[in-house]
Steps between C-alpha positions, in 0.01 A plus 500: 500500500461758788726447809224381716406235237852383462547451886184292543485309175866374532451446867205266461653315206799428729266370764298263279744215576290398787202735499209445280224763455199293612221564729638241744861611498412876535280463798570744786745392755413563861339837434819689389498864570491751211538877528230756426615608157224759477428803734117474517228723629260277666238759498509545119169465324449319170546713183185660379537353147582127493611317197225289355730228362622266381847632567754358250843467657788462265730245674863407480515117433855446624543693816474249792396526778291808400357389179546184294315249291414157622539186276136529429537856372336676800663808661603489863743666739496766774390793274245294330343382832506864627315614184242220544447590865485873416236432239302293752522789752363743227232235401614502132648237281849498361675334215864428430660544156851317494778690346874489481660794678597691202137506373338633815544875453417506134187295569393740764555797279289327229223445750517119483462512877420724790798443723839335518617235759874483484829638639514793263747777630297813581705733294379844363462354156274211634291755701431692181319185374329389813410587871616292775324380823683541818754210535388161627854379533855638535815293491743477793833351573630262754823351648537133496760315708597147586350326795698547816686817417593706801282798426124516508429851356614680183588824670819695380694412822433128498602453143816727513783298358273215376509393138182624342411404156298658234455510124719777351339791327170468666294717729585255785867562444449883517309455834775294652769734387315787649420356846732195555832643400648340820426151366714298259273559194541219252346540147384211274407503139147348547280386770552121438880551584408715806260248668726213425796684671277554790414123519860399476607761768710706272312800630325562832179655377325580167277817431243444227126533425270379776263309301781325302672413831182333635474270196869420495495403865233244434650376187735210444799720411512641862521139640352641836825695564366836580243722658375864481685758710276751664227667316484643145627833389299766306682770306269688264789671327653174380386136528133551620303525181132522509227296307166655408221434268512723201176631355402670184518877539142542390375277769573693832187346664646154455834606673317654789290185539796269480675717772199486718476119462872437561464692820218297621682169408792605719275612773320167512839314478402350173814632321738329757314172443550535138875569532526207743347266238783557259799512727687243699552739794453860570823677345453810712 
């Protein structure tokens, strides 16, 4: 698994204690705010050569909330809904071919599909096999603290001397060690131990993935103990990993068309509504 897949797959599995992926439970909550992940040109014109379709998306079956298979065998999730909306914007049809993660790149190479929807790390080796759209999502990090703590913002001064927890050996750890050296940094072996220590007041705040934090806070394990502290952090050099649609190298027109459609979806606020459909709160 790539790093971004590990983060979100494990995060959502932990959250399934009380959160079921159904249309009802994933409804938007009070219009949560989502950032503009894409820098768009509102004056851009449609590509001269549009795909004729149907576009076949190779889709990871076990990557909630981005793509996963329902009990009936249908594909759903944030990435899937974005692809459906993009195809509607382009007035073409799309199909989804469910695959396990390890099968996705070989299937694209064998032309079993036109594009991949999954959290594949955009390494040089991957980009030799496929071209990537501009990102439609990038991960961020967030501090969580217990309700009623005597600080309201996660700035360096406010958290000086405070017990800040993190999972050791992660990019979140490196970030804290770089910027929060005046705090009492406390490492944990895994995220379960980190968050339980926060709940039981063994630490003052935890620094972890924003989306995971949003699910944990709504889950039964948190027991209503805690809240987000300030806004999310973005660090492109460490924990902020991007997600893109990967397209066959011999289909540049399709990549251009998907980028155009994804821009329009963000411009029309359709992307934000799709994210809100699958998240309990805005994690950002």
